[in-house]
C-alpha positions as a printed NumPy array, in Angstrom:
array([[-24.558, -52.614,  -4.878],
       [-22.775, -49.239,  -4.661],
       [-23.267, -46.531,  -7.297],
       [-19.695, -45.802,  -8.462],
       [-20.727, -42.92 , -10.728],
       [-21.631, -40.495,  -7.906],
       [-19.507, -38.324,  -5.614],
       [-21.061, -36.193,  -2.853],
       [-18.887, -33.323,  -1.658],
       [-19.345, -30.168,   0.459],
       [-17.283, -27.027,  -0.033],
       [-16.355, -25.638,   3.378],
       [-14.369, -22.542,   4.346],
       [-14.181, -19.378,   6.411],
       [-16.392, -16.512,   5.232],
       [-15.1  , -14.777,   2.064],
       [-12.463, -17.35 ,   1.117],
       [-14.118, -17.931,  -2.274],
       [-16.426, -20.977,  -1.967],
       [-19.253, -19.61 ,  -4.114],
       [-16.831, -18.297,  -6.761],
       [-15.213, -21.75 ,  -6.981],
       [-18.615, -23.424,  -7.444],
       [-19.312, -20.913, -10.254],
       [-16.082, -21.926, -12.008],
       [-16.8  , -25.67 , -11.595],
       [-20.279, -25.204, -13.102],
       [-18.939, -23.215, -16.06 ],
       [-16.124, -25.661, -16.873],
       [-18.22 , -28.805, -16.585],
       [-20.377, -27.622, -19.485],
       [-23.416, -27.047, -17.234],
       [-24.218, -23.803, -19.067],
       [-24.631, -23.257, -22.804],
       [-21.811, -21.259, -24.399],
       [-24.049, -18.245, -25.044],
       [-25.928, -18.397, -21.698],
       [-25.809, -15.221, -19.594],
       [-24.808, -16.163, -16.045],
       [-24.666, -13.898, -12.994],
       [-21.543, -13.917, -10.853],
       [-21.771, -15.975,  -7.618],
       [-24.766, -17.709,  -9.165],
       [-25.286, -19.873,  -6.039],
       [-25.994, -16.843,  -3.815],
       [-29.565, -16.61 ,  -5.03 ],
       [-31.169, -14.72 ,  -2.159],
       [-31.128, -10.861,  -2.299],
       [-29.438, -10.515,   1.081],
       [-26.678, -12.931,   0.019],
       [-26.03 , -10.926,  -3.152],
       [-25.863,  -7.615,  -1.264],
       [-23.662,  -8.797,   1.572],
       [-21.506, -11.117,  -0.519],
       [-21.992, -13.952,   1.986],
       [-23.726, -17.32 ,   1.76 ],
       [-26.515, -17.674,   4.334],
       [-28.275, -20.862,   3.202],
       [-26.62 , -24.109,   2.118],
       [-27.287, -24.81 ,  -1.591],
       [-27.076, -27.934,  -3.729],
       [-25.924, -28.28 ,  -7.31 ],
       [-24.304, -30.945,  -9.447],
       [-21.827, -31.244, -12.312],
       [-21.112, -34.161, -14.633],
       [-17.436, -34.828, -15.349],
       [-16.279, -37.883, -17.349],
       [-19.691, -39.558, -16.753],
       [-19.399, -39.12 , -12.965],
       [-22.077, -36.994, -11.267],
       [-20.531, -34.761,  -8.595],
       [-23.162, -33.413,  -6.168],
       [-21.768, -30.202,  -4.666],
       [-23.092, -28.492,  -1.539],
       [-22.048, -24.828,  -1.128],
       [-22.107, -24.056,   2.607],
       [-22.134, -20.762,   4.581],
       [-18.78 , -19.643,   5.988],
       [-20.107, -17.325,   8.676],
       [-20.125, -18.67 ,  12.239],
       [-23.75 , -17.622,  12.82 ],
       [-24.935, -20.052,  10.13 ],
       [-23.008, -23.05 ,  11.51 ],
       [-26.294, -24.943,  11.938],
       [-26.598, -25.061,   8.136],
       [-23.103, -26.57 ,   7.767],
       [-23.586, -29.274,  10.418],
       [-26.69 , -30.646,   8.719],
       [-25.401, -30.8  ,   5.168],
       [-22.241, -32.655,   6.169],
       [-24.504, -35.664,   6.78 ],
       [-25.235, -35.774,   3.007],
       [-21.623, -35.99 ,   1.782],
       [-18.63 , -38.355,   1.81 ],
       [-15.901, -35.765,   1.536],
       [-15.125, -32.065,   1.82 ],
       [-13.18 , -29.54 ,  -0.204],
       [-11.59 , -27.29 ,   2.431],
       [-10.93 , -23.904,   0.85 ],
       [ -8.262, -21.695,   2.457],
       [ -7.256, -18.189,   1.379],
       [ -3.562, -18.147,   0.295],
       [ -3.146, -14.743,   1.973],
       [ -5.202, -15.021,   5.179],
       [ -4.508, -18.685,   5.959],
       [ -6.569, -20.764,   8.412],
       [ -9.19 , -18.628,  10.217],
       [-11.557, -19.384,  13.174],
       [-14.363, -20.757,  10.998],
       [-11.882, -22.864,   8.954],
       [-11.042, -24.605,  12.215],
       [-14.695, -25.081,  13.196],
       [-15.954, -26.552,   9.908],
       [-12.868, -28.779,   9.614],
       [-13.36 , -30.062,  13.18 ],
       [-16.942, -31.102,  12.341],
       [-15.865, -32.767,   9.067],
       [-13.076, -34.767,  10.722],
       [-15.433, -35.902,  13.505],
       [-17.786, -37.315,  10.821],
       [-14.755, -39.083,   9.266],
       [-15.118, -37.299,   5.915],
       [-12.271, -37.4  ,   3.364],
       [-10.676, -33.924,   2.963],
       [ -9.159, -32.22 ,  -0.095],
       [ -7.364, -28.935,   0.648],
       [ -7.632, -26.151,  -1.954],
       [ -5.365, -23.139,  -1.433],
       [ -7.383, -20.426,  -3.192],
       [ -6.504, -16.882,  -4.364],
       [ -2.892, -17.797,  -5.316],
       [ -3.008, -14.777,  -7.665],
       [ -3.684, -12.37 ,  -4.782],
       [ -0.808,  -9.926,  -4.005],
       [  1.026, -11.042,  -0.859],
       [ -0.245, -14.641,  -1.115],
       [  1.897, -17.255,   0.705],
       [  0.562, -20.649,  -0.411],
       [  3.39 , -22.835,   0.979],
       [  3.208, -21.317,   4.479],
       [ -0.576, -21.686,   4.446],
       [ -0.244, -25.429,   3.611],
       [  1.966, -25.794,   6.736],
       [ -0.614, -23.886,   8.832],
       [ -3.395, -26.186,   7.575],
       [ -1.337, -29.312,   8.352],
       [ -0.737, -28.032,  11.9  ],
       [ -4.498, -27.445,  12.24 ],
       [ -5.245, -31.044,  11.113],
       [ -2.781, -32.41 ,  13.694],
       [ -4.173, -30.153,  16.426],
       [ -7.739, -31.361,  15.677],
       [ -6.659, -35.014,  15.992],
       [ -6.986, -36.056,  12.329],
       [ -6.26 , -39.753,  11.693],
       [ -3.527, -40.989,   9.303],
       [ -5.804, -41.293,   6.27 ],
       [ -7.201, -37.778,   6.859],
       [ -3.678, -36.347,   7.223],
       [ -2.788, -37.764,   3.814],
       [ -4.825, -35.057,   2.066],
       [ -4.152, -33.878,  -1.502],
       [ -3.377, -30.154,  -1.963],
       [ -4.643, -28.223,  -4.994],
       [ -3.555, -24.612,  -5.674],
       [ -6.243, -22.511,  -7.326],
       [ -7.546, -19.147,  -8.385],
       [-11.331, -19.586,  -8.437],
       [-11.698, -16.118,  -9.958],
       [ -9.523, -17.059, -12.952],
       [-10.919, -20.603, -13.061],
       [ -7.531, -22.357, -12.807],
       [ -6.134, -25.1  , -10.545],
       [ -2.766, -26.883, -10.356],
       [ -1.134, -29.607,  -8.265],
       [  2.229, -27.803,  -8.389],
       [  2.712, -24.029,  -8.25 ],
       [  5.245, -24.176, -11.119],
       [  2.704, -25.75 , -13.49 ],
       [  1.043, -23.638, -16.154],
       [ -2.675, -24.458, -16.417],
       [ -5.752, -22.845, -17.878],
       [ -8.593, -24.838, -16.244],
       [ -9.823, -26.768, -13.179],
       [ -9.251, -30.236, -14.693],
       [ -6.935, -31.393, -11.881],
       [ -9.524, -30.39 ,  -9.216],
       [-12.288, -32.42 , -10.923],
       [ -9.916, -35.417, -11.129],
       [ -8.789, -35.037,  -7.501],
       [-12.42 , -35.036,  -6.307],
       [-13.227, -38.208,  -8.311],
       [-10.011, -40.015,  -7.24 ],
       [ -9.951, -38.99 ,  -3.557],
       [-13.568, -39.042,  -2.439],
       [-15.205, -42.453,  -2.208],
       [-18.497, -43.199,  -3.954],
       [-21.366, -43.118,  -1.416],
       [-21.459, -46.287,   0.682],
       [-25.195, -46.748,   0.113],
       [-27.046, -49.962,  -0.703],
       [-29.245, -49.746,  -3.821],
       [-30.822, -53.172,  -3.17 ],
       [-32.164, -52.535,   0.356],
       [-35.473, -50.974,   1.438],
       [-35.82 , -47.216,   0.875],
       [-34.411, -44.851,   3.523],
       [-33.461, -41.135,   3.498],
       [-32.453, -38.706,   6.254],
       [-33.905, -35.2  ,   5.803],
       [-30.936, -32.805,   6.072],
       [-32.569, -29.668,   4.721],
       [-36.028, -28.25 ,   3.977],
       [-37.136, -26.037,   1.134],
       [-40.556, -24.51 ,   0.609],
       [-42.583, -23.946,  -2.547],
       [-45.944, -22.147,  -2.695],
       [-47.354, -24.829,  -5.013],
       [-46.094, -28.111,  -3.536],
       [-45.51 , -26.991,   0.087],
       [-42.578, -28.382,   2.041],
       [-39.785, -30.171,   0.202],
       [-37.455, -32.608,   1.974],
       [-33.796, -32.595,   0.834],
       [-31.323, -35.346,   1.67 ],
       [-29.225, -38.229,   0.449],
       [-30.941, -41.552,  -0.29 ],
       [-29.106, -43.895,   2.103],
       [-30.677, -47.122,   0.873],
       [-32.97 , -48.428,  -1.859],
       [-34.885, -46.314,  -4.367],
       [-37.335, -43.413,  -3.861],
       [-40.105, -43.38 ,  -6.501],
       [-42.915, -41.041,  -7.464],
       [-46.29 , -42.136,  -6.005],
       [-44.631, -44.404,  -3.427],
       [-46.277, -44.722,   0.055],
       [-43.706, -44.11 ,   2.816],
       [-43.29 , -44.1  ,   6.57 ],
       [-41.892, -40.943,   8.254],
       [-39.9  , -41.599,  11.447],
       [-39.968, -38.553,  13.715],
       [-38.368, -38.105,  17.155],
       [-41.12 , -39.873,  19.12 ],
       [-43.668, -41.075,  16.571],
       [-44.   , -42.58 ,  13.103],
       [-46.559, -41.529,  10.5  ],
       [-47.328, -42.379,   6.901],
       [-47.357, -40.323,   3.72 ],
       [-47.041, -40.496,  -0.047],
       [-44.348, -39.1  ,  -2.364],
       [-45.952, -36.925,  -5.071],
       [-42.744, -35.784,  -6.815],
       [-39.07 , -36.752,  -6.849],
       [-36.5  , -34.205,  -8.069],
       [-32.738, -34.413,  -8.533],
       [-30.083, -31.776,  -9.247],
       [-28.79 , -31.26 , -12.772],
       [-26.562, -28.186, -12.638],
       [-28.586, -25.433, -10.989],
       [-31.926, -26.887, -12.046],
       [-34.124, -29.288, -10.081],
       [-35.321, -31.864, -12.583],
       [-38.375, -34.058, -11.977],
       [-37.595, -37.773, -12.356],
       [-39.465, -41.06 , -11.878],
       [-37.013, -42.363,  -9.242],
       [-33.714, -41.653,  -7.469],
       [-31.339, -44.416,  -6.395],
       [-29.251, -44.772,  -3.228],
       [-26.239, -42.468,  -2.989],
       [-27.791, -39.568,  -4.891],
       [-29.105, -36.342,  -3.329],
       [-32.803, -35.742,  -3.988],
       [-35.784, -33.509,  -3.211],
       [-38.962, -35.292,  -2.081],
       [-42.369, -33.519,  -2.316],
       [-45.778, -34.407,  -0.901],
       [-45.159, -34.806,   2.851],
       [-46.726, -31.775,   4.519],
       [-45.244, -31.725,   8.033],
       [-41.775, -33.119,   7.299],
       [-38.927, -31.69 ,   9.434],
       [-35.149, -31.641,   9.384],
       [-33.872, -34.764,  11.184],
       [-36.852, -36.961,  10.163],
       [-36.231, -40.185,   8.22 ],
       [-38.341, -41.141,   5.173],
       [-38.45 , -44.951,   4.833],
       [-40.12 , -47.891,   3.185],
       [-43.654, -48.188,   4.596],
       [-43.039, -51.779,   5.753],
       [-39.613, -51.128,   7.287],
       [-39.588, -47.878,   9.319],
       [-36.019, -47.404,  10.576],
       [-34.792, -44.035,  11.925],
       [-31.309, -42.641,  11.178],
       [-29.555, -40.753,  14.011],
       [-29.329, -37.018,  13.423],
       [-26.477, -34.666,  14.341],
       [-27.178, -32.427,  17.355],
       [-27.296, -28.786,  16.279],
       [-25.394, -26.266,  18.442],
       [-27.746, -24.468,  20.815],
       [-28.472, -20.71 ,  20.429],
       [-26.251, -18.305,  22.37 ],
       [-28.081, -14.968,  21.925],
       [-31.722, -13.924,  22.402],
       [-33.746, -10.826,  21.482],
       [-37.329,  -9.727,  22.061],
       [-39.461,  -9.116,  18.955],
       [-42.623,  -7.15 ,  19.682],
       [-45.455,  -5.222,  18.038],
       [-44.632,  -1.623,  17.128],
       [-46.496,   0.602,  19.637],
       [-44.912,   3.929,  18.593],
       [-46.78 ,   6.957,  17.205],
       [-45.986,   5.905,  13.616],
       [-47.206,   2.311,  14.074],
       [-48.975,   0.833,  11.046],
       [-48.091,   3.699,   8.689],
       [-45.293,   1.963,   6.757],
       [-45.783,  -1.804,   7.137],
       [-48.22 ,  -4.338,   5.752],
       [-47.965,  -6.908,   8.593],
       [-48.172,  -5.188,  11.964],
       [-50.171,  -7.346,  14.417],
       [-48.85 ,  -9.874,  16.944],
       [-50.608, -12.644,  15.005],
       [-48.698, -11.717,  11.83 ],
       [-45.376, -11.665,  13.698],
       [-46.114, -14.924,  15.543],
       [-47.053, -16.819,  12.357],
       [-43.956, -15.561,  10.529],
       [-41.581, -16.534,  13.376],
       [-43.042, -20.03 ,  13.74 ],
       [-42.859, -20.499,   9.964],
       [-39.131, -19.606,  10.122],
       [-38.587, -22.512,  12.556],
       [-39.457, -24.927,   9.725],
       [-36.207, -24.305,   7.906],
       [-33.976, -22.459,  10.409],
       [-32.847, -25.249,  12.746],
       [-30.604, -23.108,  14.984],
       [-33.476, -20.741,  15.83 ],
       [-35.786, -20.927,  18.872],
       [-39.007, -18.925,  19.394],
       [-40.764, -18.644,  22.761],
       [-44.009, -16.864,  23.607],
       [-43.707, -14.496,  26.581],
       [-46.188, -13.457,  29.273],
       [-47.102, -10.473,  27.03 ],
       [-49.176, -11.416,  23.983],
       [-47.448,  -8.855,  21.759],
       [-43.839, -10.017,  22.51 ],
       [-41.789, -13.075,  21.518],
       [-38.365, -14.204,  22.669],
       [-36.256, -15.231,  19.652],
       [-32.916, -17.003,  20.189],
       [-30.213, -17.664,  17.605],
       [-26.522, -18.358,  17.028],
       [-25.447, -14.704,  17.033],
       [-26.405, -11.148,  16.16 ],
       [-25.939, -11.692,  12.408],
       [-28.158, -14.803,  12.491],
       [-30.991, -12.769,  14.05 ],
       [-30.396,  -9.574,  12.036],
       [-30.709, -11.54 ,   8.752],
       [-34.136, -12.784,   9.938],
       [-35.189,  -9.218,  10.896],
       [-33.979,  -7.841,   7.537],
       [-35.918, -10.539,   5.647],
       [-39.08 ,  -9.761,   7.651],
       [-38.673,  -6.026,   7.   ],
       [-38.414,  -6.654,   3.237],
       [-41.543,  -8.808,   3.358],
       [-43.509,  -5.859,   4.777],
       [-43.325,  -6.487,   8.548],
       [-43.174,  -3.727,  11.132],
       [-41.804,  -4.58 ,  14.591],
       [-39.706,  -3.523,  17.576],
       [-36.553,  -5.429,  18.557],
       [-34.564,  -5.228,  21.779],
       [-30.821,  -5.28 ,  22.482],
       [-29.383,  -8.83 ,  22.121],
       [-28.765, -10.701,  25.389],
       [-26.548, -13.734,  25.779],
       [-28.073, -16.945,  27.11 ],
       [-26.527, -18.064,  30.41 ],
       [-26.506, -21.618,  31.765],
       [-26.883, -22.449,  35.46 ],
       [-25.12 , -25.647,  36.569],
       [-26.562, -27.997,  39.219],
       [-24.041, -26.666,  41.755],
       [-25.369, -23.128,  41.134],
       [-22.418, -21.958,  39.   ],
       [-23.343, -19.477,  36.268],
       [-21.824, -20.217,  32.852],
       [-21.719, -17.91 ,  29.837],
       [-20.942, -18.43 ,  26.123],
       [-17.378, -17.575,  25.075],
       [-16.009, -16.573,  21.677],
       [-12.592, -17.022,  20.115],
       [-11.822, -13.796,  18.255],
       [ -9.104, -13.241,  15.661],
       [ -8.295,  -9.637,  14.747],
       [ -5.829,  -8.409,  12.15 ],
       [ -4.966,  -4.722,  12.59 ],
       [ -2.263,  -2.269,  11.463],
       [  0.427,  -1.929,  14.156],
       [ -0.555,   1.605,  15.225],
       [ -4.   ,   0.384,  16.414],
       [ -2.823,  -2.692,  18.362],
       [ -2.689,  -0.939,  21.782],
       [ -6.186,   0.513,  21.412],
       [ -7.745,  -2.846,  20.406],
       [ -6.041,  -4.731,  23.279],
       [ -7.186,  -2.062,  25.768],
       [-10.821,  -2.067,  24.523],
       [-11.125,  -5.877,  24.477],
       [ -9.409,  -6.065,  27.88 ],
       [-12.145,  -3.803,  29.347],
       [-14.692,  -6.226,  27.89 ],
       [-13.075,  -9.15 ,  29.774],
       [-11.133, -10.317,  26.69 ],
       [ -8.028, -12.393,  27.356],
       [ -5.199, -12.36 ,  24.798],
       [ -4.263, -15.916,  23.748],
       [ -1.813, -15.312,  20.919],
       [ -0.129, -12.507,  18.979],
       [  1.937, -12.775,  15.821],
       [  3.227, -10.666,  12.962],
       [  0.892, -10.775,   9.953],
       [  1.315,  -9.484,   6.395],
       [  1.791,  -5.857,   5.237],
       [  2.499,  -4.334,   8.659],
       [ -0.578,  -5.956,  10.221],
       [ -0.554,  -7.803,  13.544],
       [ -2.748, -10.858,  14.177],
       [ -4.099, -11.166,  17.716],
       [ -6.262, -13.948,  19.107],
       [ -8.532, -13.357,  22.114],
       [-10.891, -15.385,  24.231],
       [-13.828, -13.201,  25.277],
       [-17.383, -13.569,  26.647],
       [-19.959, -13.311,  23.811],
       [-21.634, -10.345,  25.569],
       [-18.285,  -8.488,  25.429],
       [-18.577,  -8.411,  21.636],
       [-22.123,  -7.015,  21.551],
       [-21.752,  -3.419,  20.434],
       [-18.001,  -3.682,  19.831],
       [-17.824,  -4.38 ,  16.068],
       [-18.898,  -0.849,  15.085],
       [-16.437,   0.621,  17.621],
       [-13.686,  -1.652,  16.233],
       [-14.14 ,  -0.301,  12.688],
       [-13.981,   3.28 ,  14.006],
       [-10.917,   2.557,  16.182],
       [ -8.994,   0.961,  13.287],
       [-10.239,   3.545,  10.705],
       [-11.791,   0.664,   8.747],
       [ -8.415,  -1.072,   8.272],
       [ -8.929,  -3.923,  10.748],
       [-10.662,  -7.27 ,  10.233],
       [-12.298,  -9.259,  12.999],
       [-13.843, -12.734,  12.967],
       [-15.239, -14.695,  15.884],
       [-16.242, -18.259,  16.642],
       [-18.318, -19.789,  19.466],
       [-15.948, -21.519,  21.898],
       [-18.149, -23.257,  24.478],
       [-19.369, -22.179,  27.921],
       [-17.169, -21.023,  30.83 ],
       [-17.62 , -19.461,  34.274],
       [-19.313, -16.039,  34.326],
       [-16.658, -13.322,  34.034],
       [-18.421, -10.519,  35.96 ],
       [-19.878,  -7.169,  34.856],
       [-18.832,  -5.606,  31.56 ],
       [-19.249,  -1.898,  30.902],
       [-21.104,  -1.377,  27.627],
       [-21.868,   1.888,  25.84 ],
       [-20.015,   4.868,  27.267],
       [-22.134,   7.619,  25.665],
       [-25.733,   8.641,  26.224],
       [-28.43 ,   9.335,  23.63 ],
       [-29.841,  12.627,  22.334],
       [-33.618,  12.132,  22.44 ],
       [-36.377,  14.104,  20.666],
       [-38.519,  16.107,  23.077],
       [-41.694,  16.356,  20.964],
       [-43.379,  15.061,  17.829],
       [-42.936,  16.949,  14.564],
       [-40.486,  17.378,  11.694],
       [-36.801,  18.021,  12.371],
       [-35.539,  21.429,  11.235],
       [-32.02 ,  22.717,  10.641],
       [-32.183,  25.272,  13.486],
       [-33.19 ,  22.655,  16.101],
       [-30.621,  20.148,  14.82 ],
       [-27.886,  22.794,  14.766],
       [-28.391,  23.334,  18.509],
       [-28.373,  19.552,  19.079],
       [-25.162,  18.883,  17.148],
       [-23.158,  20.985,  19.631],
       [-23.939,  18.304,  22.213],
       [-22.783,  15.277,  20.17 ],
       [-23.308,  13.525,  16.827],
       [-26.613,  13.4  ,  14.929],
       [-28.125,  10.265,  13.398],
       [-30.909,  12.083,  11.497],
       [-30.938,  15.044,   9.083],
       [-33.444,  17.864,   8.536],
       [-36.975,  17.181,   7.253],
       [-37.339,  13.859,   9.105],
       [-40.558,  13.008,  10.988],
       [-39.707,  12.43 ,  14.661],
       [-41.676,  11.663,  17.812],
       [-41.145,  12.131,  21.546],
       [-38.714,   9.51 ,  22.844],
       [-37.048,   8.853,  19.448],
       [-33.221,   8.775,  19.538],
       [-31.869,  11.426,  17.154],
       [-28.189,  11.507,  18.112],
       [-25.324,  10.311,  20.326],
       [-24.468,  12.526,  23.292],
       [-20.786,  13.28 ,  23.887],
       [-21.374,  12.583,  27.618],
       [-22.467,   9.434,  29.412],
       [-26.054,  10.581,  29.998],
       [-29.248,  11.01 ,  27.98 ],
       [-30.275,  14.449,  26.832],
       [-33.743,  15.554,  25.643],
       [-33.707,  18.226,  22.93 ],
       [-36.39 ,  19.834,  20.764],
       [-35.116,  19.221,  17.208],
       [-38.351,  20.606,  15.719],
       [-37.687,  24.076,  17.195],
       [-37.69 ,  26.878,  14.622],
       [-36.013,  30.252,  15.002],
       [-38.388,  33.044,  16.078],
       [-38.668,  35.755,  13.474],
       [-37.844,  39.355,  14.504],
       [-37.94 ,  42.681,  12.694],
       [-34.216,  43.241,  13.015],
       [-31.648,  41.273,  11.161],
       [-28.27 ,  40.733,  12.833],
       [-25.338,  40.92 ,  10.43 ],
       [-23.703,  37.521,   9.778],
       [-25.658,  35.513,  12.391],
       [-28.521,  34.684,  10.042],
       [-26.276,  33.109,   7.409],
       [-27.065,  29.495,   6.494],
       [-26.528,  27.087,   9.386],
       [-24.321,  24.18 ,   8.411],
       [-25.071,  20.661,   9.679],
       [-22.506,  17.866,   9.853],
       [-23.806,  14.899,   7.767],
       [-25.632,  12.47 ,  10.116],
       [-24.229,   9.023,  10.978],
       [-26.03 ,   6.354,   8.921],
       [-27.203,   3.384,  11.001],
       [-27.575,  -0.006,   9.317],
       [-29.793,  -2.598,  11.015],
       [-26.78 ,  -4.429,  12.564],
       [-25.226,  -1.168,  13.743],
       [-28.534,  -0.092,  15.321],
       [-28.974,  -3.445,  17.12 ],
       [-25.401,  -3.275,  18.425],
       [-25.687,   0.368,  19.513],
       [-28.872,   0.365,  21.62 ],
       [-28.871,   0.085,  25.418],
       [-31.188,  -2.067,  27.535],
       [-33.694,   0.827,  27.859],
       [-33.894,   1.308,  24.079],
       [-35.441,  -0.465,  21.08 ],
       [-34.978,  -0.526,  17.31 ],
       [-38.16 ,   0.202,  15.338],
       [-37.965,  -1.731,  12.068],
       [-40.335,  -0.995,   9.168],
       [-40.072,  -1.642,   5.396],
       [-39.083,   2.02 ,   4.89 ],
       [-37.139,   3.023,   8.014],
       [-34.925,   1.902,  10.876],
       [-35.448,   4.14 ,  13.906],
       [-33.919,   4.063,  17.393],
       [-36.177,   4.91 ,  20.33 ],
       [-36.512,   4.691,  24.097],
       [-38.699,   1.925,  25.558],
       [-40.548,   4.616,  27.572],
       [-41.39 ,   7.413,  25.123],
       [-42.789,   9.99 ,  27.561],
       [-39.924,  12.271,  28.698],
       [-41.256,  13.027,  32.191],
       [-42.041,   9.366,  32.982],
       [-38.605,   8.33 ,  31.734],
       [-36.807,  10.933,  33.874],
       [-38.852,   9.936,  36.92 ],
       [-37.933,   6.238,  36.403],
       [-34.243,   7.156,  35.945],
       [-34.236,   9.061,  39.272],
       [-35.608,   6.012,  41.034]])
């Protein structure tokens, strides 16, 4: 027996095309909230980092009831670095709502998430969002999306997709651009009519694939997934099928989604998405089954990490002054705990007890983890990201490649092509975009992009956009020159003063202001030349009896460059580290002692 009153759908799109805003509008119009209820915007982005950055990092579940049909909605991340989240949740749904910006059109991540959905044979609905945006071109974008479907080898039934035009911000949708509508009614109806009810058997023995994990301080680990067969009940003994072994457990609580709330119920039937509590060491990819009929469900292979960084204990002069968790044991426990829910992450112990090698899907993937740890009170040192190479049996060295799409005003095109060319980027396509912008597509080694994003924003005066997507492994492309400027390094420990900084700013750009505690080996600026320079920024002017006219007037400092965590990680060289504490982000040399460092450099 199939439950005809359920639809399971994922909302997929490129970053910033409006997924979370659309889910907001669906929740509001389905009557999920009371009329007088105060609701935050982008209510699904619940984590602080998501709210600040305006991106979705973790996949979230919710549900709406429309005409007695329960629609389970999964809001997925759009950023390439969180692709592991998207791959898993697609196993829970029967169809996808592909959201495409009516101005930007299909972007690299649109292609990637659509490719995965089509491979799983999911039914697509295309929503052209932001039709109210100035310069929007909905009809051309529909043609672009159709071309993308054909290029990705969609079958006839997938090519016969319905198109809905929408403005998630205004909460309206229409099947025809000429229509005048005031709600999302046609989108609700399209989801119910197009996407099949889950093909799950209510009468069989219980079985559920764990697609996601949540954690609660009271009940421990919570398994999230779709019930594929039978019924999951509270108090029921179950068998857990892992990769190599099977074990037994007992369900203590069963929860299901009603709007944004998780509601405790006695049982959940096949086809619905549920949360199961009570199994302590459950993992993503495990199958929870009837105790007498353990039967594992195959799990999708998650893309392997492409970038690694070293996380180590802070050994600088200010170690332990600003953080709560500072030892290697603290860092180790936190990293291994992260593995429970972050499937694309890998953590390896190194030959040094105080260092760990952490690998992920990209710089953003790892910087979000570092930022979360910093906010939790951790203090640590992180190294420059390195890409992970593969060595074939015949000895060939392969490296990860990225497909990059940039959109820049015409006057910056030459500069961008030249810079990416130096980083072994190969231009694949170039076309005229909107509003005097040019769209250029490149294929480039992943290591060529490390440190380039900050430079790109400077080169295009903040007017360019760049998005990238992992594009498989190819032959090693040879050496790439990285940073072209050296660092200005503090010569001694103390507090920076205006006089010392004024002398330093003649040599380049400062990244700290006056009154900042510094130590020997800390990076305080960017040299205008391609070499490091040690300067005493704590040096005060000697007082004399005579006062020279004019020369003692106030010294003016140029405001220092502010380094965010991502910018700092991108900027550092192989001989440098980023010191991360709850209060500060500092750049420093691996070897702090000036004389030792100079001696090593001469060697």
